[in-house]
PyMOL Python script that loads the backbone (N, CA, C, O; Angstrom):
from pymol import cmd

cmd.read_pdbstr("""\
ATOM      1  N   MET A   1      99.166  48.688 103.901  1.00  0.00           N
ATOM      2  CA  MET A   1      99.637  50.044 104.132  1.00  0.00           C
ATOM      3  C   MET A   1     100.575  50.434 102.995  1.00  0.00           C
ATOM      4  O   MET A   1     101.435  49.650 102.595  1.00  0.00           O
ATOM      5  N   ALA A   2     100.408  51.636 102.484  1.00  0.00           N
ATOM      6  CA  ALA A   2     101.193  52.106 101.344  1.00  0.00           C
ATOM      7  C   ALA A   2     102.619  52.458 101.759  1.00  0.00           C
ATOM      8  O   ALA A   2     102.876  52.867 102.891  1.00  0.00           O
ATOM      9  N   ASN A   3     103.516  52.290 100.832  1.00  0.00           N
ATOM     10  CA  ASN A   3     104.899  52.679 101.025  1.00  0.00           C
ATOM     11  C   ASN A   3     105.009  54.189 100.870  1.00  0.00           C
ATOM     12  O   ASN A   3     104.326  54.766 100.024  1.00  0.00           O
ATOM     13  N   ARG A   4     105.844  54.839 101.657  1.00  0.00           N
ATOM     14  CA  ARG A   4     106.002  56.295 101.588  1.00  0.00           C
ATOM     15  C   ARG A   4     106.404  56.769 100.194  1.00  0.00           C
ATOM     16  O   ARG A   4     106.089  57.898  99.818  1.00  0.00           O
ATOM     17  N   ASN A   5     107.086  55.937  99.427  1.00  0.00           N
ATOM     18  CA  ASN A   5     107.573  56.332  98.112  1.00  0.00           C
ATOM     19  C   ASN A   5     106.601  55.974  96.996  1.00  0.00           C
ATOM     20  O   ASN A   5     106.884  56.234  95.826  1.00  0.00           O
ATOM     21  N   GLN A   6     105.471  55.390  97.334  1.00  0.00           N
ATOM     22  CA  GLN A   6     104.518  54.957  96.327  1.00  0.00           C
ATOM     23  C   GLN A   6     103.219  55.731  96.509  1.00  0.00           C
ATOM     24  O   GLN A   6     102.589  55.661  97.564  1.00  0.00           O
ATOM     25  N   PHE A   7     102.822  56.467  95.478  1.00  0.00           N
ATOM     26  CA  PHE A   7     101.609  57.262  95.557  1.00  0.00           C
ATOM     27  C   PHE A   7     100.396  56.396  95.233  1.00  0.00           C
ATOM     28  O   PHE A   7     100.503  55.449  94.453  1.00  0.00           O
ATOM     29  N   PRO A   8      99.245  56.709  95.822  1.00  0.00           N
ATOM     30  CA  PRO A   8      98.029  55.951  95.516  1.00  0.00           C
ATOM     31  C   PRO A   8      97.549  56.252  94.095  1.00  0.00           C
ATOM     32  O   PRO A   8      97.911  57.267  93.500  1.00  0.00           O
ATOM     33  N   SER A   9      96.729  55.348  93.572  1.00  0.00           N
ATOM     34  CA  SER A   9      96.181  55.531  92.226  1.00  0.00           C
ATOM     35  C   SER A   9      95.204  56.710  92.209  1.00  0.00           C
ATOM     36  O   SER A   9      94.740  57.170  93.253  1.00  0.00           O
ATOM     37  N   ARG A  10      94.911  57.176  91.021  1.00  0.00           N
ATOM     38  CA  ARG A  10      93.945  58.272  90.856  1.00  0.00           C
ATOM     39  C   ARG A  10      92.590  57.882  91.446  1.00  0.00           C
ATOM     40  O   ARG A  10      91.921  58.697  92.083  1.00  0.00           O
ATOM     41  N   LYS A  11      92.194  56.627  91.227  1.00  0.00           N
ATOM     42  CA  LYS A  11      90.920  56.129  91.763  1.00  0.00           C
ATOM     43  C   LYS A  11      90.918  56.192  93.292  1.00  0.00           C
ATOM     44  O   LYS A  11      89.933  56.607  93.902  1.00  0.00           O
ATOM     45  N   THR A  12      92.022  55.779  93.898  1.00  0.00           N
ATOM     46  CA  THR A  12      92.129  55.816  95.357  1.00  0.00           C
ATOM     47  C   THR A  12      92.055  57.243  95.868  1.00  0.00           C
ATOM     48  O   THR A  12      91.381  57.506  96.864  1.00  0.00           O
ATOM     49  N   VAL A  13      92.736  58.169  95.203  1.00  0.00           N
ATOM     50  CA  VAL A  13      92.698  59.582  95.610  1.00  0.00           C
ATOM     51  C   VAL A  13      91.263  60.101  95.540  1.00  0.00           C
ATOM     52  O   VAL A  13      90.824  60.822  96.435  1.00  0.00           O
ATOM     53  N   GLU A  14      90.536  59.746  94.496  1.00  0.00           N
ATOM     54  CA  GLU A  14      89.141  60.176  94.374  1.00  0.00           C
ATOM     55  C   GLU A  14      88.299  59.605  95.513  1.00  0.00           C
ATOM     56  O   GLU A  14      87.415  60.287  96.033  1.00  0.00           O
ATOM     57  N   GLN A  15      88.566  58.363  95.902  1.00  0.00           N
ATOM     58  CA  GLN A  15      87.835  57.754  97.021  1.00  0.00           C
ATOM     59  C   GLN A  15      88.137  58.496  98.325  1.00  0.00           C
ATOM     60  O   GLN A  15      87.240  58.716  99.138  1.00  0.00           O
ATOM     61  N   VAL A  16      89.397  58.878  98.522  1.00  0.00           N
ATOM     62  CA  VAL A  16      89.767  59.643  99.713  1.00  0.00           C
ATOM     63  C   VAL A  16      89.048  60.990  99.696  1.00  0.00           C
ATOM     64  O   VAL A  16      88.544  61.437 100.726  1.00  0.00           O
ATOM     65  N   ARG A  17      88.999  61.632  98.540  1.00  0.00           N
ATOM     66  CA  ARG A  17      88.308  62.928  98.425  1.00  0.00           C
ATOM     67  C   ARG A  17      86.817  62.800  98.733  1.00  0.00           C
ATOM     68  O   ARG A  17      86.226  63.686  99.352  1.00  0.00           O
ATOM     69  N   GLU A  18      86.212  61.691  98.296  1.00  0.00           N
ATOM     70  CA  GLU A  18      84.795  61.467  98.593  1.00  0.00           C
ATOM     71  C   GLU A  18      84.583  61.204 100.083  1.00  0.00           C
ATOM     72  O   GLU A  18      83.587  61.646 100.657  1.00  0.00           O
ATOM     73  N   MET A  19      85.505  60.495 100.703  1.00  0.00           N
ATOM     74  CA  MET A  19      85.385  60.161 102.113  1.00  0.00           C
ATOM     75  C   MET A  19      85.611  61.377 103.016  1.00  0.00           C
ATOM     76  O   MET A  19      84.983  61.505 104.066  1.00  0.00           O
ATOM     77  N   TYR A  20      86.520  62.271 102.590  1.00  0.00           N
ATOM     78  CA  TYR A  20      86.898  63.426 103.400  1.00  0.00           C
ATOM     79  C   TYR A  20      86.744  64.726 102.612  1.00  0.00           C
ATOM     80  O   TYR A  20      87.740  65.375 102.292  1.00  0.00           O
ATOM     81  N   PRO A  21      85.499  65.117 102.292  1.00  0.00           N
ATOM     82  CA  PRO A  21      85.314  66.380 101.569  1.00  0.00           C
ATOM     83  C   PRO A  21      85.668  67.576 102.452  1.00  0.00           C
ATOM     84  O   PRO A  21      85.683  67.475 103.679  1.00  0.00           O
ATOM     85  N   ARG A  22      85.948  68.688 101.818  1.00  0.00           N
ATOM     86  CA  ARG A  22      86.254  69.934 102.530  1.00  0.00           C
ATOM     87  C   ARG A  22      85.168  70.209 103.568  1.00  0.00           C
ATOM     88  O   ARG A  22      83.975  70.110 103.278  1.00  0.00           O
ATOM     89  N   GLY A  23      85.595  70.552 104.766  1.00  0.00           N
ATOM     90  CA  GLY A  23      84.656  70.855 105.841  1.00  0.00           C
ATOM     91  C   GLY A  23      84.351  69.678 106.750  1.00  0.00           C
ATOM     92  O   GLY A  23      83.744  69.853 107.808  1.00  0.00           O
ATOM     93  N   SER A  24      84.773  68.454 106.343  1.00  0.00           N
ATOM     94  CA  SER A  24      84.553  67.278 107.194  1.00  0.00           C
ATOM     95  C   SER A  24      85.333  67.410 108.487  1.00  0.00           C
ATOM     96  O   SER A  24      86.446  67.934 108.501  1.00  0.00           O
ATOM     97  N   ARG A  25      84.749  66.937 109.565  1.00  0.00           N
ATOM     98  CA  ARG A  25      85.452  66.911 110.852  1.00  0.00           C
ATOM     99  C   ARG A  25      86.091  65.546 111.009  1.00  0.00           C
ATOM    100  O   ARG A  25      85.470  64.517 110.745  1.00  0.00           O
ATOM    101  N   VAL A  26      87.360  65.553 111.450  1.00  0.00           N
ATOM    102  CA  VAL A  26      88.111  64.310 111.607  1.00  0.00           C
ATOM    103  C   VAL A  26      88.819  64.279 112.964  1.00  0.00           C
ATOM    104  O   VAL A  26      89.023  65.304 113.614  1.00  0.00           O
ATOM    105  N   GLU A  27      89.180  63.063 113.357  1.00  0.00           N
ATOM    106  CA  GLU A  27      89.943  62.843 114.583  1.00  0.00           C
ATOM    107  C   GLU A  27      91.183  62.031 114.232  1.00  0.00           C
ATOM    108  O   GLU A  27      91.109  61.068 113.469  1.00  0.00           O
ATOM    109  N   LEU A  28      92.307  62.422 114.785  1.00  0.00           N
ATOM    110  CA  LEU A  28      93.562  61.714 114.533  1.00  0.00           C
ATOM    111  C   LEU A  28      93.600  60.408 115.312  1.00  0.00           C
ATOM    112  O   LEU A  28      93.340  60.378 116.514  1.00  0.00           O
ATOM    113  N   ILE A  29      93.930  59.328 114.608  1.00  0.00           N
ATOM    114  CA  ILE A  29      94.133  58.028 115.243  1.00  0.00           C
ATOM    115  C   ILE A  29      95.627  57.829 115.481  1.00  0.00           C
ATOM    116  O   ILE A  29      96.047  57.471 116.581  1.00  0.00           O
ATOM    117  N   SER A  30      96.430  58.067 114.432  1.00  0.00           N
ATOM    118  CA  SER A  30      97.887  57.940 114.577  1.00  0.00           C
ATOM    119  C   SER A  30      98.579  58.750 113.490  1.00  0.00           C
ATOM    120  O   SER A  30      98.037  58.968 112.406  1.00  0.00           O
ATOM    121  N   MET A  31      99.804  59.194 113.816  1.00  0.00           N
ATOM    122  CA  MET A  31     100.606  59.958 112.862  1.00  0.00           C
ATOM    123  C   MET A  31     102.064  59.542 113.035  1.00  0.00           C
ATOM    124  O   MET A  31     102.598  59.543 114.144  1.00  0.00           O
ATOM    125  N   ASP A  32     102.694  59.186 111.916  1.00  0.00           N
ATOM    126  CA  ASP A  32     104.092  58.754 111.933  1.00  0.00           C
ATOM    127  C   ASP A  32     104.985  59.954 111.610  1.00  0.00           C
ATOM    128  O   ASP A  32     105.627  60.000 110.560  1.00  0.00           O
ATOM    129  N   ASP A  33     105.016  60.915 112.523  1.00  0.00           N
ATOM    130  CA  ASP A  33     105.834  62.118 112.349  1.00  0.00           C
ATOM    131  C   ASP A  33     106.414  62.490 113.706  1.00  0.00           C
ATOM    132  O   ASP A  33     105.707  63.033 114.556  1.00  0.00           O
ATOM    133  N   PRO A  34     107.701  62.201 113.917  1.00  0.00           N
ATOM    134  CA  PRO A  34     108.292  62.448 115.234  1.00  0.00           C
ATOM    135  C   PRO A  34     108.350  63.930 115.613  1.00  0.00           C
ATOM    136  O   PRO A  34     108.556  64.253 116.782  1.00  0.00           O
ATOM    137  N   TYR A  35     108.172  64.833 114.646  1.00  0.00           N
ATOM    138  CA  TYR A  35     108.260  66.263 114.929  1.00  0.00           C
ATOM    139  C   TYR A  35     106.891  66.908 115.151  1.00  0.00           C
ATOM    140  O   TYR A  35     106.808  68.075 115.532  1.00  0.00           O
ATOM    141  N   SER A  36     105.824  66.152 114.913  1.00  0.00           N
ATOM    142  CA  SER A  36     104.476  66.685 115.081  1.00  0.00           C
ATOM    143  C   SER A  36     104.117  66.757 116.558  1.00  0.00           C
ATOM    144  O   SER A  36     104.474  65.879 117.343  1.00  0.00           O
ATOM    145  N   LYS A  37     103.412  67.808 116.918  1.00  0.00           N
ATOM    146  CA  LYS A  37     102.907  67.934 118.288  1.00  0.00           C
ATOM    147  C   LYS A  37     101.480  67.408 118.395  1.00  0.00           C
ATOM    148  O   LYS A  37     100.870  67.471 119.463  1.00  0.00           O
ATOM    149  N   LEU A  38     100.946  66.887 117.284  1.00  0.00           N
ATOM    150  CA  LEU A  38      99.602  66.322 117.299  1.00  0.00           C
ATOM    151  C   LEU A  38      99.599  64.995 118.051  1.00  0.00           C
ATOM    152  O   LEU A  38     100.589  64.263 118.053  1.00  0.00           O
ATOM    153  N   SER A  39      98.473  64.702 118.685  1.00  0.00           N
ATOM    154  CA  SER A  39      98.319  63.467 119.458  1.00  0.00           C
ATOM    155  C   SER A  39      97.040  62.760 119.038  1.00  0.00           C
ATOM    156  O   SER A  39      96.097  63.403 118.577  1.00  0.00           O
ATOM    157  N   PRO A  40      97.002  61.430 119.198  1.00  0.00           N
ATOM    158  CA  PRO A  40      95.752  60.724 118.931  1.00  0.00           C
ATOM    159  C   PRO A  40      94.619  61.379 119.718  1.00  0.00           C
ATOM    160  O   PRO A  40      94.764  61.719 120.892  1.00  0.00           O
ATOM    161  N   GLY A  41      93.488  61.543 119.034  1.00  0.00           N
ATOM    162  CA  GLY A  41      92.343  62.194 119.660  1.00  0.00           C
ATOM    163  C   GLY A  41      92.193  63.648 119.252  1.00  0.00           C
ATOM    164  O   GLY A  41      91.114  64.221 119.404  1.00  0.00           O
ATOM    165  N   ASP A  42      93.276  64.270 118.724  1.00  0.00           N
ATOM    166  CA  ASP A  42      93.161  65.652 118.249  1.00  0.00           C
ATOM    167  C   ASP A  42      92.163  65.697 117.098  1.00  0.00           C
ATOM    168  O   ASP A  42      92.054  64.760 116.308  1.00  0.00           O
ATOM    169  N   ARG A  43      91.437  66.811 117.026  1.00  0.00           N
ATOM    170  CA  ARG A  43      90.395  66.958 116.013  1.00  0.00           C
ATOM    171  C   ARG A  43      90.634  68.185 115.148  1.00  0.00           C
ATOM    172  O   ARG A  43      91.292  69.144 115.550  1.00  0.00           O
ATOM    173  N   GLY A  44      90.068  68.117 113.933  1.00  0.00           N
ATOM    174  CA  GLY A  44      90.210  69.245 113.026  1.00  0.00           C
ATOM    175  C   GLY A  44      89.225  69.167 111.881  1.00  0.00           C
ATOM    176  O   GLY A  44      88.371  68.282 111.830  1.00  0.00           O
ATOM    177  N   THR A  45      89.358  70.115 110.960  1.00  0.00           N
ATOM    178  CA  THR A  45      88.466  70.245 109.815  1.00  0.00           C
ATOM    179  C   THR A  45      89.269  70.091 108.526  1.00  0.00           C
ATOM    180  O   THR A  45      90.301  70.737 108.348  1.00  0.00           O
ATOM    181  N   VAL A  46      88.788  69.229 107.628  1.00  0.00           N
ATOM    182  CA  VAL A  46      89.478  68.985 106.356  1.00  0.00           C
ATOM    183  C   VAL A  46      89.438  70.244 105.505  1.00  0.00           C
ATOM    184  O   VAL A  46      88.395  70.878 105.344  1.00  0.00           O
ATOM    185  N   ASN A  47      90.609  70.590 104.963  1.00  0.00           N
ATOM    186  CA  ASN A  47      90.724  71.719 104.047  1.00  0.00           C
ATOM    187  C   ASN A  47      90.721  71.225 102.603  1.00  0.00           C
ATOM    188  O   ASN A  47      89.944  71.707 101.779  1.00  0.00           O
ATOM    189  N   VAL A  48      91.600  70.254 102.296  1.00  0.00           N
ATOM    190  CA  VAL A  48      91.731  69.765 100.919  1.00  0.00           C
ATOM    191  C   VAL A  48      92.431  68.406 100.940  1.00  0.00           C
ATOM    192  O   VAL A  48      93.170  68.084 101.871  1.00  0.00           O
ATOM    193  N   VAL A  49      92.182  67.616  99.891  1.00  0.00           N
ATOM    194  CA  VAL A  49      92.926  66.378  99.646  1.00  0.00           C
ATOM    195  C   VAL A  49      93.721  66.609  98.371  1.00  0.00           C
ATOM    196  O   VAL A  49      93.145  66.896  97.322  1.00  0.00           O
ATOM    197  N   ASP A  50      95.045  66.486  98.457  1.00  0.00           N
ATOM    198  CA  ASP A  50      95.865  66.757  97.264  1.00  0.00           C
ATOM    199  C   ASP A  50      95.947  65.536  96.354  1.00  0.00           C
ATOM    200  O   ASP A  50      95.331  64.507  96.631  1.00  0.00           O
ATOM    201  N   ASP A  51      96.714  65.655  95.262  1.00  0.00           N
ATOM    202  CA  ASP A  51      96.799  64.600  94.255  1.00  0.00           C
ATOM    203  C   ASP A  51      97.548  63.358  94.726  1.00  0.00           C
ATOM    204  O   ASP A  51      97.560  62.349  94.021  1.00  0.00           O
ATOM    205  N   THR A  52      98.176  63.408  95.906  1.00  0.00           N
ATOM    206  CA  THR A  52      98.851  62.226  96.459  1.00  0.00           C
ATOM    207  C   THR A  52      97.990  61.566  97.531  1.00  0.00           C
ATOM    208  O   THR A  52      98.414  60.593  98.155  1.00  0.00           O
ATOM    209  N   GLY A  53      96.779  62.093  97.749  1.00  0.00           N
ATOM    210  CA  GLY A  53      95.891  61.520  98.756  1.00  0.00           C
ATOM    211  C   GLY A  53      96.136  62.050 100.156  1.00  0.00           C
ATOM    212  O   GLY A  53      95.511  61.591 101.112  1.00  0.00           O
ATOM    213  N   THR A  54      97.050  63.024 100.290  1.00  0.00           N
ATOM    214  CA  THR A  54      97.289  63.637 101.602  1.00  0.00           C
ATOM    215  C   THR A  54      96.100  64.521 101.952  1.00  0.00           C
ATOM    216  O   THR A  54      95.690  65.378 101.168  1.00  0.00           O
ATOM    217  N   VAL A  55      95.554  64.297 103.149  1.00  0.00           N
ATOM    218  CA  VAL A  55      94.415  65.067 103.633  1.00  0.00           C
ATOM    219  C   VAL A  55      94.960  66.201 104.492  1.00  0.00           C
ATOM    220  O   VAL A  55      95.511  65.968 105.568  1.00  0.00           O
ATOM    221  N   PHE A  56      94.799  67.435 104.005  1.00  0.00           N
ATOM    222  CA  PHE A  56      95.264  68.586 104.775  1.00  0.00           C
ATOM    223  C   PHE A  56      94.147  69.036 105.700  1.00  0.00           C
ATOM    224  O   PHE A  56      93.026  69.307 105.269  1.00  0.00           O
ATOM    225  N   VAL A  57      94.483  69.109 106.993  1.00  0.00           N
ATOM    226  CA  VAL A  57      93.508  69.379 108.038  1.00  0.00           C
ATOM    227  C   VAL A  57      93.907  70.654 108.776  1.00  0.00           C
ATOM    228  O   VAL A  57      95.078  70.860 109.093  1.00  0.00           O
ATOM    229  N   ASN A  58      92.921  71.504 109.043  1.00  0.00           N
ATOM    230  CA  ASN A  58      93.116  72.634 109.938  1.00  0.00           C
ATOM    231  C   ASN A  58      92.769  72.116 111.330  1.00  0.00           C
ATOM    232  O   ASN A  58      91.601  72.073 111.719  1.00  0.00           O
ATOM    233  N   TRP A  59      93.797  71.724 112.069  1.00  0.00           N
ATOM    234  CA  TRP A  59      93.609  71.134 113.391  1.00  0.00           C
ATOM    235  C   TRP A  59      93.159  72.204 114.379  1.00  0.00           C
ATOM    236  O   TRP A  59      93.583  73.357 114.297  1.00  0.00           O
ATOM    237  N   ASP A  60      92.299  71.813 115.310  1.00  0.00           N
ATOM    238  CA  ASP A  60      91.766  72.741 116.308  1.00  0.00           C
ATOM    239  C   ASP A  60      92.868  73.381 117.149  1.00  0.00           C
ATOM    240  O   ASP A  60      92.678  74.472 117.687  1.00  0.00           O
ATOM    241  N   CYS A  61      94.005  72.720 117.266  1.00  0.00           N
ATOM    242  CA  CYS A  61      95.128  73.225 118.057  1.00  0.00           C
ATOM    243  C   CYS A  61      95.932  74.295 117.317  1.00  0.00           C
ATOM    244  O   CYS A  61      96.851  74.885 117.885  1.00  0.00           O
ATOM    245  N   GLY A  62      95.581  74.550 116.025  1.00  0.00           N
ATOM    246  CA  GLY A  62      96.274  75.578 115.254  1.00  0.00           C
ATOM    247  C   GLY A  62      97.193  75.038 114.173  1.00  0.00           C
ATOM    248  O   GLY A  62      97.611  75.796 113.298  1.00  0.00           O
ATOM    249  N   SER A  63      97.516  73.769 114.203  1.00  0.00           N
ATOM    250  CA  SER A  63      98.360  73.148 113.174  1.00  0.00           C
ATOM    251  C   SER A  63      97.562  72.965 111.888  1.00  0.00           C
ATOM    252  O   SER A  63      96.333  72.902 111.918  1.00  0.00           O
ATOM    253  N   SER A  64      98.259  72.879 110.761  1.00  0.00           N
ATOM    254  CA  SER A  64      97.606  72.569 109.488  1.00  0.00           C
ATOM    255  C   SER A  64      98.340  71.432 108.783  1.00  0.00           C
ATOM    256  O   SER A  64      98.406  71.383 107.555  1.00  0.00           O
ATOM    257  N   LEU A  65      98.881  70.534 109.570  1.00  0.00           N
ATOM    258  CA  LEU A  65      99.663  69.414 109.054  1.00  0.00           C
ATOM    259  C   LEU A  65      98.792  68.430 108.282  1.00  0.00           C
ATOM    260  O   LEU A  65      97.655  68.155 108.666  1.00  0.00           O
ATOM    261  N   GLY A  66      99.339  67.905 107.192  1.00  0.00           N
ATOM    262  CA  GLY A  66      98.629  66.935 106.367  1.00  0.00           C
ATOM    263  C   GLY A  66      98.735  65.524 106.906  1.00  0.00           C
ATOM    264  O   GLY A  66      99.706  65.169 107.575  1.00  0.00           O
ATOM    265  N   VAL A  67      97.722  64.723 106.606  1.00  0.00           N
ATOM    266  CA  VAL A  67      97.652  63.322 106.990  1.00  0.00           C
ATOM    267  C   VAL A  67      98.036  62.513 105.749  1.00  0.00           C
ATOM    268  O   VAL A  67      97.300  62.507 104.762  1.00  0.00           O
ATOM    269  N   VAL A  68      99.181  61.831 105.792  1.00  0.00           N
ATOM    270  CA  VAL A  68      99.732  61.141 104.627  1.00  0.00           C
ATOM    271  C   VAL A  68      98.995  59.816 104.397  1.00  0.00           C
ATOM    272  O   VAL A  68      98.889  58.985 105.299  1.00  0.00           O
ATOM    273  N   TYR A  69      98.488  59.637 103.165  1.00  0.00           N
ATOM    274  CA  TYR A  69      97.772  58.421 102.808  1.00  0.00           C
ATOM    275  C   TYR A  69      98.663  57.195 103.018  1.00  0.00           C
ATOM    276  O   TYR A  69      99.813  57.168 102.579  1.00  0.00           O
ATOM    277  N   GLY A  70      98.115  56.180 103.698  1.00  0.00           N
ATOM    278  CA  GLY A  70      98.820  54.922 103.889  1.00  0.00           C
ATOM    279  C   GLY A  70      99.837  54.942 105.006  1.00  0.00           C
ATOM    280  O   GLY A  70     100.445  53.911 105.297  1.00  0.00           O
ATOM    281  N   VAL A  71     100.042  56.089 105.646  1.00  0.00           N
ATOM    282  CA  VAL A  71     101.017  56.207 106.720  1.00  0.00           C
ATOM    283  C   VAL A  71     100.328  56.630 108.008  1.00  0.00           C
ATOM    284  O   VAL A  71     100.439  55.962 109.036  1.00  0.00           O
ATOM    285  N   ASP A  72      99.609  57.757 107.939  1.00  0.00           N
ATOM    286  CA  ASP A  72      98.904  58.294 109.086  1.00  0.00           C
ATOM    287  C   ASP A  72      97.445  57.853 109.018  1.00  0.00           C
ATOM    288  O   ASP A  72      96.962  57.445 107.962  1.00  0.00           O
ATOM    289  N   ARG A  73      96.737  57.939 110.163  1.00  0.00           N
ATOM    290  CA  ARG A  73      95.345  57.485 110.191  1.00  0.00           C
ATOM    291  C   ARG A  73      94.443  58.505 110.869  1.00  0.00           C
ATOM    292  O   ARG A  73      94.775  59.057 111.918  1.00  0.00           O
ATOM    293  N   ILE A  74      93.279  58.743 110.235  1.00  0.00           N
ATOM    294  CA  ILE A  74      92.242  59.601 110.811  1.00  0.00           C
ATOM    295  C   ILE A  74      90.916  58.890 110.668  1.00  0.00           C
ATOM    296  O   ILE A  74      90.798  57.913 109.928  1.00  0.00           O
ATOM    297  N   LYS A  75      89.910  59.392 111.388  1.00  0.00           N
ATOM    298  CA  LYS A  75      88.556  58.909 111.186  1.00  0.00           C
ATOM    299  C   LYS A  75      87.621  60.106 111.149  1.00  0.00           C
ATOM    300  O   LYS A  75      87.871  61.134 111.779  1.00  0.00           O
ATOM    301  N   LYS A  76      86.545  59.950 110.400  1.00  0.00           N
ATOM    302  CA  LYS A  76      85.529  60.999 110.306  1.00  0.00           C
ATOM    303  C   LYS A  76      84.703  61.002 111.575  1.00  0.00           C
ATOM    304  O   LYS A  76      84.372  59.941 112.105  1.00  0.00           O
ATOM    305  N   ILE A  77      84.365  62.196 112.072  1.00  0.00           N
ATOM    306  CA  ILE A  77      83.528  62.278 113.277  1.00  0.00           C
ATOM    307  C   ILE A  77      82.266  63.080 112.991  1.00  0.00           C
ATOM    308  O   ILE A  77      81.434  63.260 113.881  1.00  0.00           O
TER     309      ILE A  77
END
""", "prot")
cmd.dss("prot")
cmd.show_as("cartoon", "prot")
cmd.util.cbc("prot")
cmd.orient("prot")
């Protein structure tokens, strides 16, 4: 698991982008954010993966919170 202060390599970011292209449907497994109202099992649609590997999701519940690489977990559905 990646450290919050350490960004993934360019190669890793490209792999994340290939795994979660725009429009992919995902389900949240876990999120390490005490202020998030998202819960495991919530679903959404990938909007973009930024240069740090964060997957920004338009969650079905209305949130657009990003999934931090190496910290939070999602799966493709």
